[in-house]
C-alpha positions as CSV (number, residue, x, y, z in Angstrom):
1,X,-42.6,-18.8,44.9
2,X,-44.9,-16.6,46.9
3,X,-43.9,-16.6,50.8
4,X,-46.2,-16.0,53.6
5,X,-45.0,-14.6,56.8
6,X,-45.6,-16.6,59.9
7,X,-47.8,-13.9,61.5
8,X,-50.2,-14.3,58.6
9,X,-50.8,-18.1,59.2
10,X,-54.5,-18.7,60.2
11,X,-54.8,-21.0,63.2
12,X,-58.7,-22.4,64.1
13,X,-60.9,-21.2,66.9
14,X,-58.8,-23.4,69.4
15,X,-55.6,-21.8,68.3
16,X,-54.3,-25.0,66.1
17,X,-53.3,-25.7,62.7
18,X,-52.8,-29.2,60.8
19,X,-49.3,-30.0,59.9
20,X,-48.7,-32.6,57.2
21,X,-45.4,-34.2,57.5
22,X,-43.7,-35.3,54.2
23,X,-40.5,-36.8,53.4
24,X,-38.4,-34.3,51.7
25,X,-36.6,-36.9,49.5
26,X,-39.1,-39.8,48.8
27,X,-42.4,-37.5,48.7
28,X,-44.1,-40.1,51.1
29,X,-46.5,-38.7,53.4
30,X,-45.3,-39.7,57.1
31,X,-47.7,-38.4,59.6
32,X,-50.2,-35.5,60.4
33,X,-50.2,-33.5,63.7
34,X,-51.2,-30.3,65.1
35,X,-49.2,-27.1,65.7
36,X,-50.0,-24.0,67.7
37,X,-48.3,-20.7,67.6
38,X,-45.6,-21.6,70.2
39,X,-44.8,-25.2,68.7
40,X,-44.7,-23.6,65.0
41,X,-42.3,-20.9,66.4
42,X,-40.2,-23.7,67.9
43,X,-40.3,-25.5,64.5
44,X,-39.0,-22.4,62.8
45,X,-36.1,-21.7,65.4
46,X,-34.9,-25.3,65.9
47,X,-35.7,-26.6,62.1
48,X,-37.0,-29.8,63.6
49,X,-40.7,-30.5,64.0
50,X,-42.7,-29.4,67.3
51,X,-46.3,-30.1,67.9
52,X,-49.1,-29.6,70.2
53,X,-50.6,-32.4,71.8
54,X,-54.3,-31.8,72.3
55,X,-54.9,-34.8,74.6
56,X,-51.9,-34.0,77.1
57,X,-52.4,-30.2,76.3
58,X,-48.5,-29.7,76.0
59,X,-45.7,-29.1,73.3
60,X,-44.0,-32.2,72.1
61,X,-40.7,-32.4,70.1
62,X,-40.8,-35.2,67.6
63,X,-38.0,-37.7,68.4
64,X,-37.6,-36.4,72.0
65,X,-38.1,-39.8,73.4
66,X,-37.5,-42.1,70.2
67,X,-34.7,-40.2,68.9
68,X,-36.4,-40.1,65.3
69,X,-36.0,-36.3,65.2
70,X,-37.5,-34.7,61.8
71,X,-35.2,-32.0,60.4
72,X,-37.0,-29.3,58.4
73,X,-36.1,-28.8,54.7
74,X,-39.1,-26.6,53.6
75,X,-42.4,-25.5,55.0
76,X,-45.4,-24.8,52.8
77,X,-48.6,-23.1,53.6
78,X,-52.0,-23.9,51.5
79,X,-54.1,-21.3,49.6
80,X,-56.2,-20.6,52.7
81,X,-53.2,-20.4,55.0
82,X,-54.8,-22.8,57.3
83,X,-52.7,-26.1,56.7
84,X,-49.0,-26.7,56.9
85,X,-46.8,-29.1,54.9
86,X,-43.5,-29.7,56.4
87,X,-41.0,-31.4,54.2
88,X,-38.4,-33.0,56.5
89,X,-35.5,-35.4,56.6
90,X,-36.1,-37.9,59.2
91,X,-33.8,-39.8,61.2
92,X,-36.1,-42.8,61.9
93,X,-39.7,-43.8,61.4
94,X,-42.6,-41.5,61.9
95,X,-45.0,-43.8,63.3
96,X,-45.1,-45.2,67.0
97,X,-45.6,-48.4,65.5
98,X,-42.3,-48.6,63.8
99,X,-43.5,-48.0,60.2
100,X,-41.7,-45.3,58.3
101,X,-45.2,-43.8,58.0
102,X,-48.5,-43.4,59.9
103,X,-50.4,-43.9,56.6
104,X,-49.5,-47.7,56.3
105,X,-52.9,-49.2,56.0
106,X,-55.3,-48.8,53.0
107,X,-59.1,-48.7,53.0
108,X,-60.7,-51.5,51.7
109,X,-61.9,-51.2,48.1
110,X,-59.6,-48.5,47.1
111,X,-56.2,-50.1,47.8
112,X,-55.9,-53.3,45.7
113,X,-52.1,-53.5,45.7
114,X,-49.4,-51.5,47.1
115,X,-48.1,-48.7,44.9
116,X,-45.5,-46.1,45.3
117,X,-45.1,-42.6,43.6
118,X,-42.3,-42.1,41.2
119,X,-40.1,-40.5,43.6
120,X,-40.8,-43.1,46.1
121,X,-39.7,-45.9,44.1
122,X,-36.5,-44.3,43.0
123,X,-35.7,-43.4,46.6
124,X,-36.2,-47.2,47.5
125,X,-33.9,-48.3,44.6
126,X,-31.3,-45.9,45.7
127,X,-31.5,-47.0,49.3
128,X,-31.6,-50.5,48.5
129,X,-28.2,-50.2,46.2
130,X,-26.7,-48.4,49.1
131,X,-27.6,-51.2,51.5
132,X,-26.1,-53.7,49.0
133,X,-22.9,-51.8,49.2
134,X,-22.8,-51.5,52.9
135,X,-24.1,-55.2,53.4
136,X,-22.7,-57.3,50.4
137,X,-24.7,-60.5,49.3
138,X,-23.0,-63.4,47.8
139,X,-24.9,-63.7,44.7
140,X,-25.8,-60.0,44.1
141,X,-25.6,-58.5,40.7
142,X,-25.3,-55.0,42.3
143,X,-22.3,-56.1,44.5
144,X,-20.8,-57.8,41.5
145,X,-21.0,-54.4,39.3
146,X,-19.6,-52.4,42.3
147,X,-16.7,-54.8,42.8
148,X,-15.8,-54.8,39.1
149,X,-15.8,-51.0,39.2
150,X,-16.1,-48.3,36.7
151,X,-15.1,-50.1,33.7
152,X,-17.7,-52.7,33.8
153,X,-20.4,-50.2,35.0
154,X,-19.5,-48.1,32.2
155,X,-19.7,-50.8,29.7
156,X,-23.0,-52.0,30.9
157,X,-24.4,-48.2,30.7
158,X,-23.5,-48.3,27.0
159,X,-25.1,-51.6,26.4
160,X,-28.3,-50.7,28.1
161,X,-28.6,-47.2,26.4
162,X,-28.0,-49.1,23.0
163,X,-31.0,-51.3,23.8
164,X,-33.2,-48.4,24.6
165,X,-32.3,-46.8,21.2
166,X,-33.0,-50.2,19.4
167,X,-36.3,-50.4,21.3
168,X,-37.4,-46.8,20.1
169,X,-36.1,-47.6,16.6
170,X,-38.9,-50.5,16.6
171,X,-41.4,-48.2,18.2
172,X,-42.0,-50.9,20.9
173,X,-43.4,-49.1,23.9
174,X,-43.3,-52.0,26.3
175,X,-39.7,-52.7,25.2
176,X,-38.6,-49.0,25.6
177,X,-40.2,-49.1,29.2
178,X,-38.4,-52.3,30.2
179,X,-35.1,-51.1,28.7
180,X,-35.3,-47.7,30.3
181,X,-35.7,-49.4,33.8
182,X,-32.6,-51.4,33.0
183,X,-30.8,-48.4,32.2
184,X,-31.9,-46.4,35.1
185,X,-30.9,-49.1,37.5
186,X,-27.4,-49.3,36.1
187,X,-27.2,-45.4,36.2
188,X,-28.1,-45.8,39.9
189,X,-25.3,-48.3,40.2
190,X,-22.9,-45.8,38.7
191,X,-23.8,-42.9,40.8
192,X,-23.4,-45.1,44.0
193,X,-20.0,-46.1,42.6
194,X,-19.0,-42.4,41.9
195,X,-20.3,-41.2,45.2
196,X,-23.2,-39.4,43.9
197,X,-26.7,-39.2,45.7
198,X,-30.1,-39.3,43.7
199,X,-30.7,-36.1,45.5
200,X,-27.4,-34.5,44.1
201,X,-29.1,-35.3,40.8
202,X,-32.5,-33.7,41.9
203,X,-30.6,-30.7,43.1
204,X,-28.9,-30.1,39.7
205,X,-32.3,-30.7,38.1
206,X,-34.0,-28.0,40.2
207,X,-31.1,-25.6,39.5
208,X,-31.6,-26.1,35.8
209,X,-35.2,-25.6,36.1
210,X,-34.9,-22.0,37.2
211,X,-36.4,-19.8,34.8
212,X,-34.4,-17.0,33.4
213,X,-36.7,-14.8,31.0
214,X,-38.2,-17.4,28.7
215,X,-35.1,-19.7,29.0
216,X,-33.9,-22.6,31.1
217,X,-30.6,-24.0,31.8
218,X,-30.3,-27.2,29.9
219,X,-27.1,-29.1,29.8
220,X,-24.1,-26.7,29.3
221,X,-26.0,-24.3,27.4
222,X,-28.8,-21.8,27.9
223,X,-31.7,-22.8,25.5
224,X,-35.3,-22.2,25.1
225,X,-37.2,-25.1,26.9
């Protein structure tokens, strides 16, 4: 990936640049705010988001009052070098209303139902399973599996994988989709039981995605992708 030096970033005529803040894990857009050179420098040094308030004409540190600090994971600049994307790990909601994101309202005619990106829904599933583990519910199937442990979970993984294979043999796309969702759910439970986070899996996938010549690391072997 090509990198841009901070001194080459283009600020507008008022010395500002828009910064879009995105959850580094779920991919959800959290907020948009403005930075000037000083707040960008503070962001780079502290690895936490700092912005410039146009109304108050002063710098502000996200979370300075609420405690909802945003820890920088990655910073990107667009092709014109005049818009920043900050991928962060937030310690709380981004919006002053208490919502996780400032973009929680749709525009009429374009949002008939609530939808989530692929990563967002997987992130939500991971968080729900973690919550079940911390806060058990009497009739929770997730809690039942976690209480039974590896033997039960492993058996369910085998059963669900078999059902995906059977659905594929029948060339039933709807059934393949449904059974794959069941398999994914049980995989998430297995990961939680084993102390593995979704983002441990993602990190390993990113590592494997590193291209070496015309090859990628796949499984335990180097194969042409």
